[in-house]
HTML snippet that shows the backbone in 3Dmol.js (N, CA, C, O; Angstrom):
<script src="https://3Dmol.org/build/3Dmol-min.js"></script>
<div id="view" style="width:600px;height:400px;position:relative"></div>
<script>
const pdb = `
ATOM      1  N   MET A   1       0.838  -1.185  -0.004  1.00  0.00           N
ATOM      2  CA  MET A   1       0.009   0.004   0.006  1.00  0.00           C
ATOM      3  C   MET A   1       0.864   1.258  -0.011  1.00  0.00           C
ATOM      4  O   MET A   1       0.848   2.014  -0.982  1.00  0.00           O
ATOM      5  N   THR A   2       1.614   1.479   1.065  1.00  0.00           N
ATOM      6  CA  THR A   2       2.425   2.725   1.138  1.00  0.00           C
ATOM      7  C   THR A   2       3.731   2.599   0.400  1.00  0.00           C
ATOM      8  O   THR A   2       4.257   3.597  -0.093  1.00  0.00           O
ATOM      9  N   GLY A   3       4.263   1.415   0.309  1.00  0.00           N
ATOM     10  CA  GLY A   3       5.536   1.221  -0.417  1.00  0.00           C
ATOM     11  C   GLY A   3       6.706   1.831   0.318  1.00  0.00           C
ATOM     12  O   GLY A   3       6.568   2.437   1.381  1.00  0.00           O
ATOM     13  N   ASP A   4       7.867   1.646  -0.292  1.00  0.00           N
ATOM     14  CA  ASP A   4       9.111   2.136   0.301  1.00  0.00           C
ATOM     15  C   ASP A   4       9.299   3.622   0.161  1.00  0.00           C
ATOM     16  O   ASP A   4      10.116   4.203   0.875  1.00  0.00           O
ATOM     17  N   ASN A   5       8.550   4.280  -0.765  1.00  0.00           N
ATOM     18  CA  ASN A   5       8.745   5.699  -1.003  1.00  0.00           C
ATOM     19  C   ASN A   5       7.886   6.586  -0.095  1.00  0.00           C
ATOM     20  O   ASN A   5       7.915   7.808  -0.242  1.00  0.00           O
ATOM     21  N   TRP A   6       7.133   6.013   0.828  1.00  0.00           N
ATOM     22  CA  TRP A   6       6.356   6.829   1.761  1.00  0.00           C
ATOM     23  C   TRP A   6       7.286   7.359   2.827  1.00  0.00           C
ATOM     24  O   TRP A   6       7.902   6.555   3.527  1.00  0.00           O
ATOM     25  N   PRO A   7       7.431   8.685   2.999  1.00  0.00           N
ATOM     26  CA  PRO A   7       8.405   9.221   3.970  1.00  0.00           C
ATOM     27  C   PRO A   7       8.117   8.800   5.410  1.00  0.00           C
ATOM     28  O   PRO A   7       6.967   8.797   5.850  1.00  0.00           O
ATOM     29  N   ALA A   8       9.160   8.451   6.122  1.00  0.00           N
ATOM     30  CA  ALA A   8       9.039   8.106   7.522  1.00  0.00           C
ATOM     31  C   ALA A   8       8.508   9.312   8.278  1.00  0.00           C
ATOM     32  O   ALA A   8       8.964  10.435   8.062  1.00  0.00           O
ATOM     33  N   GLY A   9       7.550   9.086   9.157  1.00  0.00           N
ATOM     34  CA  GLY A   9       6.974  10.178   9.959  1.00  0.00           C
ATOM     35  C   GLY A   9       5.866  10.925   9.295  1.00  0.00           C
ATOM     36  O   GLY A   9       5.253  11.785   9.927  1.00  0.00           O
ATOM     37  N   ALA A  10       5.567  10.636   8.021  1.00  0.00           N
ATOM     38  CA  ALA A  10       4.519  11.332   7.303  1.00  0.00           C
ATOM     39  C   ALA A  10       3.163  10.753   7.709  1.00  0.00           C
ATOM     40  O   ALA A  10       3.081   9.615   8.170  1.00  0.00           O
ATOM     41  N   LEU A  11       2.111  11.535   7.537  1.00  0.00           N
ATOM     42  CA  LEU A  11       0.736  11.028   7.752  1.00  0.00           C
ATOM     43  C   LEU A  11       0.531   9.820   6.840  1.00  0.00           C
ATOM     44  O   LEU A  11       0.899   9.853   5.666  1.00  0.00           O
ATOM     45  N   ALA A  12      -0.049   8.768   7.379  1.00  0.00           N
ATOM     46  CA  ALA A  12      -0.277   7.534   6.610  1.00  0.00           C
ATOM     47  C   ALA A  12      -1.533   7.645   5.747  1.00  0.00           C
ATOM     48  O   ALA A  12      -2.450   8.400   6.069  1.00  0.00           O
ATOM     49  N   PRO A  13      -1.567   6.897   4.660  1.00  0.00           N
ATOM     50  CA  PRO A  13      -2.817   6.841   3.875  1.00  0.00           C
ATOM     51  C   PRO A  13      -3.966   6.395   4.767  1.00  0.00           C
ATOM     52  O   PRO A  13      -3.806   5.529   5.626  1.00  0.00           O
ATOM     53  N   GLY A  14      -5.116   6.997   4.549  1.00  0.00           N
ATOM     54  CA  GLY A  14      -6.289   6.677   5.361  1.00  0.00           C
ATOM     55  C   GLY A  14      -6.425   7.551   6.580  1.00  0.00           C
ATOM     56  O   GLY A  14      -7.439   7.469   7.273  1.00  0.00           O
ATOM     57  N   THR A  15      -5.444   8.388   6.874  1.00  0.00           N
ATOM     58  CA  THR A  15      -5.542   9.291   8.033  1.00  0.00           C
ATOM     59  C   THR A  15      -6.619  10.328   7.759  1.00  0.00           C
ATOM     60  O   THR A  15      -6.624  10.972   6.711  1.00  0.00           O
ATOM     61  N   ARG A  16      -7.529  10.482   8.708  1.00  0.00           N
ATOM     62  CA  ARG A  16      -8.588  11.497   8.613  1.00  0.00           C
ATOM     63  C   ARG A  16      -7.989  12.861   9.000  1.00  0.00           C
ATOM     64  O   ARG A  16      -7.303  12.992  10.013  1.00  0.00           O
ATOM     65  N   VAL A  17      -8.266  13.852   8.174  1.00  0.00           N
ATOM     66  CA  VAL A  17      -7.735  15.209   8.396  1.00  0.00           C
ATOM     67  C   VAL A  17      -8.814  16.243   8.212  1.00  0.00           C
ATOM     68  O   VAL A  17      -9.833  15.993   7.569  1.00  0.00           O
ATOM     69  N   THR A  18      -8.580  17.416   8.786  1.00  0.00           N
ATOM     70  CA  THR A  18      -9.352  18.607   8.471  1.00  0.00           C
ATOM     71  C   THR A  18      -8.435  19.529   7.691  1.00  0.00           C
ATOM     72  O   THR A  18      -7.323  19.827   8.127  1.00  0.00           O
ATOM     73  N   VAL A  19      -8.904  19.979   6.536  1.00  0.00           N
ATOM     74  CA  VAL A  19      -8.175  20.970   5.758  1.00  0.00           C
ATOM     75  C   VAL A  19      -8.541  22.320   6.304  1.00  0.00           C
ATOM     76  O   VAL A  19      -9.707  22.711   6.263  1.00  0.00           O
ATOM     77  N   VAL A  20      -7.553  23.053   6.822  1.00  0.00           N
ATOM     78  CA  VAL A  20      -7.817  24.329   7.500  1.00  0.00           C
ATOM     79  C   VAL A  20      -7.428  25.508   6.594  1.00  0.00           C
ATOM     80  O   VAL A  20      -6.699  25.366   5.613  1.00  0.00           O
ATOM     81  N   ARG A  21      -7.950  26.662   6.976  1.00  0.00           N
ATOM     82  CA  ARG A  21      -7.653  27.914   6.256  1.00  0.00           C
ATOM     83  C   ARG A  21      -6.460  28.597   6.891  1.00  0.00           C
ATOM     84  O   ARG A  21      -6.220  28.434   8.088  1.00  0.00           O
ATOM     85  N   ASP A  22      -5.729  29.338   6.136  1.00  0.00           N
ATOM     86  CA  ASP A  22      -4.604  30.137   6.622  1.00  0.00           C
ATOM     87  C   ASP A  22      -5.166  31.419   7.235  1.00  0.00           C
ATOM     88  O   ASP A  22      -5.759  32.229   6.524  1.00  0.00           O
ATOM     89  N   PRO A  23      -4.990  31.615   8.548  1.00  0.00           N
ATOM     90  CA  PRO A  23      -5.591  32.792   9.188  1.00  0.00           C
ATOM     91  C   PRO A  23      -5.025  34.103   8.668  1.00  0.00           C
ATOM     92  O   PRO A  23      -5.679  35.139   8.785  1.00  0.00           O
ATOM     93  N   ALA A  24      -3.852  34.087   8.110  1.00  0.00           N
ATOM     94  CA  ALA A  24      -3.224  35.331   7.594  1.00  0.00           C
ATOM     95  C   ALA A  24      -3.787  35.754   6.236  1.00  0.00           C
ATOM     96  O   ALA A  24      -3.802  36.942   5.910  1.00  0.00           O
ATOM     97  N   ARG A  25      -4.246  34.789   5.450  1.00  0.00           N
ATOM     98  CA  ARG A  25      -4.701  35.155   4.097  1.00  0.00           C
ATOM     99  C   ARG A  25      -6.068  34.609   3.745  1.00  0.00           C
ATOM    100  O   ARG A  25      -6.581  34.898   2.664  1.00  0.00           O
ATOM    101  N   GLY A  26      -6.674  33.826   4.629  1.00  0.00           N
ATOM    102  CA  GLY A  26      -8.027  33.364   4.385  1.00  0.00           C
ATOM    103  C   GLY A  26      -8.158  32.321   3.338  1.00  0.00           C
ATOM    104  O   GLY A  26      -9.260  32.154   2.816  1.00  0.00           O
ATOM    105  N   GLY A  27      -7.147  31.612   2.986  1.00  0.00           N
ATOM    106  CA  GLY A  27      -7.252  30.561   1.976  1.00  0.00           C
ATOM    107  C   GLY A  27      -6.485  29.348   2.402  1.00  0.00           C
ATOM    108  O   GLY A  27      -6.216  29.223   3.597  1.00  0.00           O
ATOM    109  N   PRO A  28      -6.122  28.473   1.565  1.00  0.00           N
ATOM    110  CA  PRO A  28      -6.345  28.493   0.116  1.00  0.00           C
ATOM    111  C   PRO A  28      -7.689  27.913  -0.301  1.00  0.00           C
ATOM    112  O   PRO A  28      -7.977  27.848  -1.495  1.00  0.00           O
ATOM    113  N   TRP A  29      -8.505  27.497   0.633  1.00  0.00           N
ATOM    114  CA  TRP A  29      -9.846  26.949   0.335  1.00  0.00           C
ATOM    115  C   TRP A  29     -10.894  27.865   0.917  1.00  0.00           C
ATOM    116  O   TRP A  29     -10.616  28.620   1.848  1.00  0.00           O
ATOM    117  N   GLN A  30     -12.120  27.806   0.367  1.00  0.00           N
ATOM    118  CA  GLN A  30     -13.180  28.697   0.838  1.00  0.00           C
ATOM    119  C   GLN A  30     -13.630  28.438   2.233  1.00  0.00           C
ATOM    120  O   GLN A  30     -14.107  29.348   2.911  1.00  0.00           O
ATOM    121  N   ARG A  31     -13.490  27.195   2.693  1.00  0.00           N
ATOM    122  CA  ARG A  31     -13.923  26.846   4.036  1.00  0.00           C
ATOM    123  C   ARG A  31     -13.059  25.703   4.567  1.00  0.00           C
ATOM    124  O   ARG A  31     -12.306  25.095   3.806  1.00  0.00           O
ATOM    125  N   GLU A  32     -13.159  25.409   5.841  1.00  0.00           N
ATOM    126  CA  GLU A  32     -12.498  24.246   6.395  1.00  0.00           C
ATOM    127  C   GLU A  32     -13.394  23.011   6.159  1.00  0.00           C
ATOM    128  O   GLU A  32     -14.619  23.126   6.203  1.00  0.00           O
ATOM    129  N   PHE A  33     -12.804  21.858   5.914  1.00  0.00           N
ATOM    130  CA  PHE A  33     -13.559  20.670   5.611  1.00  0.00           C
ATOM    131  C   PHE A  33     -12.763  19.417   5.920  1.00  0.00           C
ATOM    132  O   PHE A  33     -11.560  19.485   6.170  1.00  0.00           O
ATOM    133  N   ARG A  34     -13.435  18.266   5.902  1.00  0.00           N
ATOM    134  CA  ARG A  34     -12.819  16.992   6.244  1.00  0.00           C
ATOM    135  C   ARG A  34     -12.432  16.214   4.988  1.00  0.00           C
ATOM    136  O   ARG A  34     -13.037  16.363   3.927  1.00  0.00           O
ATOM    137  N   GLY A  35     -11.408  15.382   5.145  1.00  0.00           N
ATOM    138  CA  GLY A  35     -10.953  14.542   4.069  1.00  0.00           C
ATOM    139  C   GLY A  35     -10.078  13.411   4.596  1.00  0.00           C
ATOM    140  O   GLY A  35      -9.950  13.221   5.805  1.00  0.00           O
ATOM    141  N   THR A  36      -9.483  12.668   3.678  1.00  0.00           N
ATOM    142  CA  THR A  36      -8.657  11.514   4.013  1.00  0.00           C
ATOM    143  C   THR A  36      -7.402  11.563   3.193  1.00  0.00           C
ATOM    144  O   THR A  36      -7.456  11.806   1.988  1.00  0.00           O
ATOM    145  N   VAL A  37      -6.244  11.331   3.836  1.00  0.00           N
ATOM    146  CA  VAL A  37      -4.986  11.218   3.100  1.00  0.00           C
ATOM    147  C   VAL A  37      -5.116  10.049   2.143  1.00  0.00           C
ATOM    148  O   VAL A  37      -5.440   8.935   2.554  1.00  0.00           O
ATOM    149  N   ASP A  38      -4.865  10.301   0.864  1.00  0.00           N
ATOM    150  CA  ASP A  38      -5.036   9.309  -0.183  1.00  0.00           C
ATOM    151  C   ASP A  38      -3.713   8.655  -0.541  1.00  0.00           C
ATOM    152  O   ASP A  38      -2.652   9.267  -0.416  1.00  0.00           O
ATOM    153  N   GLU A  39      -3.783   7.410  -0.985  1.00  0.00           N
ATOM    154  CA  GLU A  39      -2.571   6.716  -1.372  1.00  0.00           C
ATOM    155  C   GLU A  39      -2.241   6.926  -2.857  1.00  0.00           C
ATOM    156  O   GLU A  39      -1.408   6.202  -3.402  1.00  0.00           O
ATOM    157  N   LEU A  40      -2.865   7.887  -3.510  1.00  0.00           N
ATOM    158  CA  LEU A  40      -2.608   8.155  -4.939  1.00  0.00           C
ATOM    159  C   LEU A  40      -1.118   8.323  -5.204  1.00  0.00           C
ATOM    160  O   LEU A  40      -0.588   7.828  -6.199  1.00  0.00           O
ATOM    161  N   GLY A  41      -0.450   9.035  -4.291  1.00  0.00           N
ATOM    162  CA  GLY A  41       0.982   9.259  -4.412  1.00  0.00           C
ATOM    163  C   GLY A  41       1.546   9.540  -3.040  1.00  0.00           C
ATOM    164  O   GLY A  41       0.859  10.060  -2.161  1.00  0.00           O
ATOM    165  N   ALA A  42       2.805   9.188  -2.869  1.00  0.00           N
ATOM    166  CA  ALA A  42       3.454   9.438  -1.586  1.00  0.00           C
ATOM    167  C   ALA A  42       3.570  10.957  -1.353  1.00  0.00           C
ATOM    168  O   ALA A  42       3.674  11.727  -2.307  1.00  0.00           O
ATOM    169  N   PRO A  43       3.552  11.376  -0.087  1.00  0.00           N
ATOM    170  CA  PRO A  43       3.772  12.795   0.178  1.00  0.00           C
ATOM    171  C   PRO A  43       5.072  13.252  -0.440  1.00  0.00           C
ATOM    172  O   PRO A  43       6.053  12.509  -0.466  1.00  0.00           O
ATOM    173  N   GLU A  44       5.080  14.472  -0.938  1.00  0.00           N
ATOM    174  CA  GLU A  44       6.285  14.961  -1.600  1.00  0.00           C
ATOM    175  C   GLU A  44       6.695  16.293  -0.997  1.00  0.00           C
ATOM    176  O   GLU A  44       5.852  17.048  -0.512  1.00  0.00           O
ATOM    177  N   PRO A  45       7.994  16.582  -1.027  1.00  0.00           N
ATOM    178  CA  PRO A  45       8.456  17.856  -0.481  1.00  0.00           C
ATOM    179  C   PRO A  45       7.845  19.035  -1.247  1.00  0.00           C
ATOM    180  O   PRO A  45       7.713  18.990  -2.470  1.00  0.00           O
ATOM    181  N   VAL A  46       7.479  20.078  -0.518  1.00  0.00           N
ATOM    182  CA  VAL A  46       6.949  21.280  -1.163  1.00  0.00           C
ATOM    183  C   VAL A  46       8.116  22.105  -1.642  1.00  0.00           C
ATOM    184  O   VAL A  46       8.970  22.509  -0.852  1.00  0.00           O
ATOM    185  N   ASP A  47       8.154  22.355  -2.933  1.00  0.00           N
ATOM    186  CA  ASP A  47       9.236  23.108  -3.585  1.00  0.00           C
ATOM    187  C   ASP A  47       8.695  24.512  -3.903  1.00  0.00           C
ATOM    188  O   ASP A  47       8.257  24.796  -5.017  1.00  0.00           O
ATOM    189  N   HIS A  48       8.745  25.379  -2.876  1.00  0.00           N
ATOM    190  CA  HIS A  48       8.211  26.736  -3.013  1.00  0.00           C
ATOM    191  C   HIS A  48       8.966  27.637  -2.049  1.00  0.00           C
ATOM    192  O   HIS A  48       9.364  27.177  -0.978  1.00  0.00           O
ATOM    193  N   GLU A  49       9.170  28.860  -2.377  1.00  0.00           N
ATOM    194  CA  GLU A  49       9.942  29.777  -1.525  1.00  0.00           C
ATOM    195  C   GLU A  49       9.286  30.006  -0.165  1.00  0.00           C
ATOM    196  O   GLU A  49       9.974  30.374   0.787  1.00  0.00           O
ATOM    197  N   HIS A  50       7.969  29.798  -0.050  1.00  0.00           N
ATOM    198  CA  HIS A  50       7.269  29.996   1.236  1.00  0.00           C
ATOM    199  C   HIS A  50       7.095  28.696   2.033  1.00  0.00           C
ATOM    200  O   HIS A  50       6.503  28.693   3.112  1.00  0.00           O
ATOM    201  N   ALA A  51       7.623  27.594   1.484  1.00  0.00           N
ATOM    202  CA  ALA A  51       7.498  26.298   2.195  1.00  0.00           C
ATOM    203  C   ALA A  51       8.347  26.317   3.456  1.00  0.00           C
ATOM    204  O   ALA A  51       9.401  26.951   3.505  1.00  0.00           O
ATOM    205  N   ARG A  52       7.876  25.621   4.456  1.00  0.00           N
ATOM    206  CA  ARG A  52       8.656  25.412   5.665  1.00  0.00           C
ATOM    207  C   ARG A  52       9.670  24.312   5.387  1.00  0.00           C
ATOM    208  O   ARG A  52       9.458  23.462   4.522  1.00  0.00           O
ATOM    209  N   GLU A  53      10.764  24.336   6.125  1.00  0.00           N
ATOM    210  CA  GLU A  53      11.789  23.317   5.953  1.00  0.00           C
ATOM    211  C   GLU A  53      11.182  21.921   6.188  1.00  0.00           C
ATOM    212  O   GLU A  53      10.594  21.664   7.239  1.00  0.00           O
ATOM    213  N   GLY A  54      11.328  21.046   5.222  1.00  0.00           N
ATOM    214  CA  GLY A  54      10.826  19.678   5.328  1.00  0.00           C
ATOM    215  C   GLY A  54       9.340  19.525   5.121  1.00  0.00           C
ATOM    216  O   GLY A  54       8.806  18.432   5.306  1.00  0.00           O
ATOM    217  N   GLU A  55       8.653  20.591   4.741  1.00  0.00           N
ATOM    218  CA  GLU A  55       7.195  20.496   4.582  1.00  0.00           C
ATOM    219  C   GLU A  55       6.835  19.574   3.434  1.00  0.00           C
ATOM    220  O   GLU A  55       7.450  19.610   2.368  1.00  0.00           O
ATOM    221  N   LEU A  56       5.812  18.736   3.673  1.00  0.00           N
ATOM    222  CA  LEU A  56       5.321  17.797   2.679  1.00  0.00           C
ATOM    223  C   LEU A  56       3.952  18.206   2.188  1.00  0.00           C
ATOM    224  O   LEU A  56       3.191  18.860   2.902  1.00  0.00           O
ATOM    225  N   ALA A  57       3.642  17.814   0.957  1.00  0.00           N
ATOM    226  CA  ALA A  57       2.309  17.959   0.411  1.00  0.00           C
ATOM    227  C   ALA A  57       1.694  16.592   0.259  1.00  0.00           C
ATOM    228  O   ALA A  57       2.365  15.641  -0.142  1.00  0.00           O
ATOM    229  N   TYR A  58       0.402  16.488   0.580  1.00  0.00           N
ATOM    230  CA  TYR A  58      -0.315  15.219   0.595  1.00  0.00           C
ATOM    231  C   TYR A  58      -1.476  15.249  -0.352  1.00  0.00           C
ATOM    232  O   TYR A  58      -2.148  16.273  -0.471  1.00  0.00           O
ATOM    233  N   TRP A  59      -1.738  14.142  -1.040  1.00  0.00           N
ATOM    234  CA  TRP A  59      -2.986  13.984  -1.766  1.00  0.00           C
ATOM    235  C   TRP A  59      -4.087  13.731  -0.738  1.00  0.00           C
ATOM    236  O   TRP A  59      -3.988  12.805   0.068  1.00  0.00           O
ATOM    237  N   VAL A  60      -5.130  14.550  -0.769  1.00  0.00           N
ATOM    238  CA  VAL A  60      -6.235  14.430   0.153  1.00  0.00           C
ATOM    239  C   VAL A  60      -7.526  14.284  -0.660  1.00  0.00           C
ATOM    240  O   VAL A  60      -7.820  15.082  -1.551  1.00  0.00           O
ATOM    241  N   ARG A  61      -8.285  13.234  -0.319  1.00  0.00           N
ATOM    242  CA  ARG A  61      -9.609  12.964  -0.916  1.00  0.00           C
ATOM    243  C   ARG A  61     -10.639  13.608  -0.019  1.00  0.00           C
ATOM    244  O   ARG A  61     -10.698  13.304   1.172  1.00  0.00           O
ATOM    245  N   PHE A  62     -11.451  14.491  -0.567  1.00  0.00           N
ATOM    246  CA  PHE A  62     -12.414  15.272   0.217  1.00  0.00           C
ATOM    247  C   PHE A  62     -13.703  14.464   0.454  1.00  0.00           C
ATOM    248  O   PHE A  62     -14.117  13.664  -0.385  1.00  0.00           O
ATOM    249  N   ASP A  63     -14.315  14.696   1.610  1.00  0.00           N
ATOM    250  CA  ASP A  63     -15.589  14.041   1.915  1.00  0.00           C
ATOM    251  C   ASP A  63     -16.706  14.523   0.965  1.00  0.00           C
ATOM    252  O   ASP A  63     -17.603  13.762   0.602  1.00  0.00           O
ATOM    253  N   GLU A  64     -16.622  15.809   0.573  1.00  0.00           N
ATOM    254  CA  GLU A  64     -17.586  16.394  -0.364  1.00  0.00           C
ATOM    255  C   GLU A  64     -16.782  17.284  -1.317  1.00  0.00           C
ATOM    256  O   GLU A  64     -15.724  17.782  -0.933  1.00  0.00           O
ATOM    257  N   PRO A  65     -17.254  17.494  -2.540  1.00  0.00           N
ATOM    258  CA  PRO A  65     -16.547  18.402  -3.451  1.00  0.00           C
ATOM    259  C   PRO A  65     -16.406  19.796  -2.842  1.00  0.00           C
ATOM    260  O   PRO A  65     -17.324  20.296  -2.192  1.00  0.00           O
ATOM    261  N   GLU A  66     -15.228  20.427  -3.065  1.00  0.00           N
ATOM    262  CA  GLU A  66     -14.929  21.723  -2.475  1.00  0.00           C
ATOM    263  C   GLU A  66     -14.415  22.699  -3.524  1.00  0.00           C
ATOM    264  O   GLU A  66     -13.865  22.310  -4.555  1.00  0.00           O
ATOM    265  N   PHE A  67     -14.616  23.999  -3.221  1.00  0.00           N
ATOM    266  CA  PHE A  67     -14.130  25.089  -4.063  1.00  0.00           C
ATOM    267  C   PHE A  67     -12.898  25.722  -3.431  1.00  0.00           C
ATOM    268  O   PHE A  67     -12.826  25.879  -2.212  1.00  0.00           O
ATOM    269  N   ASP A  68     -11.916  26.090  -4.281  1.00  0.00           N
ATOM    270  CA  ASP A  68     -10.726  26.731  -3.722  1.00  0.00           C
ATOM    271  C   ASP A  68     -11.012  28.221  -3.450  1.00  0.00           C
ATOM    272  O   ASP A  68     -12.110  28.709  -3.717  1.00  0.00           O
ATOM    273  N   GLY A  69     -10.030  28.912  -2.929  1.00  0.00           N
ATOM    274  CA  GLY A  69     -10.200  30.306  -2.544  1.00  0.00           C
ATOM    275  C   GLY A  69     -10.501  31.236  -3.717  1.00  0.00           C
ATOM    276  O   GLY A  69     -11.039  32.325  -3.518  1.00  0.00           O
ATOM    277  N   ASP A  70     -10.161  30.822  -4.927  1.00  0.00           N
ATOM    278  CA  ASP A  70     -10.485  31.614  -6.131  1.00  0.00           C
ATOM    279  C   ASP A  70     -11.833  31.286  -6.698  1.00  0.00           C
ATOM    280  O   ASP A  70     -12.247  31.890  -7.688  1.00  0.00           O
ATOM    281  N   GLY A  71     -12.547  30.330  -6.094  1.00  0.00           N
ATOM    282  CA  GLY A  71     -13.849  29.945  -6.570  1.00  0.00           C
ATOM    283  C   GLY A  71     -13.815  28.836  -7.620  1.00  0.00           C
ATOM    284  O   GLY A  71     -14.858  28.452  -8.150  1.00  0.00           O
ATOM    285  N   ASP A  72     -12.628  28.323  -7.919  1.00  0.00           N
ATOM    286  CA  ASP A  72     -12.510  27.232  -8.893  1.00  0.00           C
ATOM    287  C   ASP A  72     -12.943  25.915  -8.262  1.00  0.00           C
ATOM    288  O   ASP A  72     -12.829  25.738  -7.049  1.00  0.00           O
ATOM    289  N   GLY A  73     -13.428  25.013  -9.060  1.00  0.00           N
ATOM    290  CA  GLY A  73     -13.846  23.705  -8.571  1.00  0.00           C
ATOM    291  C   GLY A  73     -15.234  23.421  -9.090  1.00  0.00           C
ATOM    292  O   GLY A  73     -15.686  24.076 -10.029  1.00  0.00           O
ATOM    293  N   PRO A  74     -15.906  22.483  -8.515  1.00  0.00           N
ATOM    294  CA  PRO A  74     -15.545  21.804  -7.280  1.00  0.00           C
ATOM    295  C   PRO A  74     -14.503  20.719  -7.510  1.00  0.00           C
ATOM    296  O   PRO A  74     -14.458  20.082  -8.563  1.00  0.00           O
ATOM    297  N   TYR A  75     -13.669  20.527  -6.495  1.00  0.00           N
ATOM    298  CA  TYR A  75     -12.633  19.493  -6.506  1.00  0.00           C
ATOM    299  C   TYR A  75     -13.018  18.383  -5.536  1.00  0.00           C
ATOM    300  O   TYR A  75     -13.644  18.624  -4.503  1.00  0.00           O
ATOM    301  N   ARG A  76     -12.628  17.159  -5.893  1.00  0.00           N
ATOM    302  CA  ARG A  76     -12.870  16.000  -5.001  1.00  0.00           C
ATOM    303  C   ARG A  76     -11.587  15.545  -4.321  1.00  0.00           C
ATOM    304  O   ARG A  76     -11.625  14.788  -3.351  1.00  0.00           O
ATOM    305  N   LYS A  77     -10.426  16.020  -4.844  1.00  0.00           N
ATOM    306  CA  LYS A  77      -9.128  15.618  -4.338  1.00  0.00           C
ATOM    307  C   LYS A  77      -8.141  16.690  -4.744  1.00  0.00           C
ATOM    308  O   LYS A  77      -8.296  17.315  -5.793  1.00  0.00           O
ATOM    309  N   ALA A  78      -7.120  16.909  -3.914  1.00  0.00           N
ATOM    310  CA  ALA A  78      -6.081  17.884  -4.252  1.00  0.00           C
ATOM    311  C   ALA A  78      -4.803  17.578  -3.484  1.00  0.00           C
ATOM    312  O   ALA A  78      -4.812  16.870  -2.477  1.00  0.00           O
ATOM    313  N   LEU A  79      -3.717  18.125  -3.983  1.00  0.00           N
ATOM    314  CA  LEU A  79      -2.405  18.027  -3.303  1.00  0.00           C
ATOM    315  C   LEU A  79      -2.360  19.220  -2.345  1.00  0.00           C
ATOM    316  O   LEU A  79      -2.357  20.371  -2.780  1.00  0.00           O
ATOM    317  N   ILE A  80      -2.324  18.934  -1.026  1.00  0.00           N
ATOM    318  CA  ILE A  80      -2.441  19.963   0.030  1.00  0.00           C
ATOM    319  C   ILE A  80      -1.162  20.014   0.837  1.00  0.00           C
ATOM    320  O   ILE A  80      -0.645  18.975   1.249  1.00  0.00           O
ATOM    321  N   TRP A  81      -0.645  21.208   1.066  1.00  0.00           N
ATOM    322  CA  TRP A  81       0.540  21.391   1.910  1.00  0.00           C
ATOM    323  C   TRP A  81       0.230  20.938   3.316  1.00  0.00           C
ATOM    324  O   TRP A  81      -0.880  21.145   3.806  1.00  0.00           O
ATOM    325  N   GLY A  82       1.188  20.328   3.967  1.00  0.00           N
ATOM    326  CA  GLY A  82       1.021  19.822   5.327  1.00  0.00           C
ATOM    327  C   GLY A  82       0.556  20.847   6.327  1.00  0.00           C
ATOM    328  O   GLY A  82      -0.162  20.490   7.261  1.00  0.00           O
ATOM    329  N   ARG A  83       0.926  22.098   6.182  1.00  0.00           N
ATOM    330  CA  ARG A  83       0.550  23.140   7.153  1.00  0.00           C
ATOM    331  C   ARG A  83      -0.956  23.371   7.201  1.00  0.00           C
ATOM    332  O   ARG A  83      -1.475  23.942   8.160  1.00  0.00           O
ATOM    333  N   TYR A  84      -1.655  22.924   6.155  1.00  0.00           N
ATOM    334  CA  TYR A  84      -3.108  23.115   6.101  1.00  0.00           C
ATOM    335  C   TYR A  84      -3.879  21.882   6.527  1.00  0.00           C
ATOM    336  O   TYR A  84      -5.096  21.829   6.351  1.00  0.00           O
ATOM    337  N   LEU A  85      -3.201  20.889   7.084  1.00  0.00           N
ATOM    338  CA  LEU A  85      -3.843  19.660   7.522  1.00  0.00           C
ATOM    339  C   LEU A  85      -3.753  19.490   9.018  1.00  0.00           C
ATOM    340  O   LEU A  85      -2.691  19.695   9.605  1.00  0.00           O
ATOM    341  N   ARG A  86      -4.852  19.117   9.643  1.00  0.00           N
ATOM    342  CA  ARG A  86      -4.918  18.804  11.080  1.00  0.00           C
ATOM    343  C   ARG A  86      -5.575  17.433  11.230  1.00  0.00           C
ATOM    344  O   ARG A  86      -6.588  17.134  10.598  1.00  0.00           O
ATOM    345  N   ARG A  87      -4.974  16.618  12.077  1.00  0.00           N
ATOM    346  CA  ARG A  87      -5.575  15.298  12.346  1.00  0.00           C
ATOM    347  C   ARG A  87      -6.881  15.434  13.017  1.00  0.00           C
ATOM    348  O   ARG A  87      -7.528  14.432  13.319  1.00  0.00           O
TER     349      ARG A  87
END
`;
const viewer = $3Dmol.createViewer("view");
viewer.addModel(pdb, "pdb");
viewer.setStyle({}, {cartoon: {color: "spectrum"}});
viewer.zoomTo();
viewer.render();
</script>
């Protein structure tokens, strides 16, 4: 299921999470919602100038379709930075 490429210490597939909003900018999603870490792909390092050291992005399957902060969607799954996930 997770294979050898799943990072040690990362949230496991099937972990229930809440996708939270960034209090400083009010995004990246229109609201907070529940989902599940998906096994579509192993968590991957976030390659962005604003990423935290060692931050991972996870594929998350949403309980219900969701719209992003720009109003695009609805999405059923997305690659979400770890800072926006709470167990």
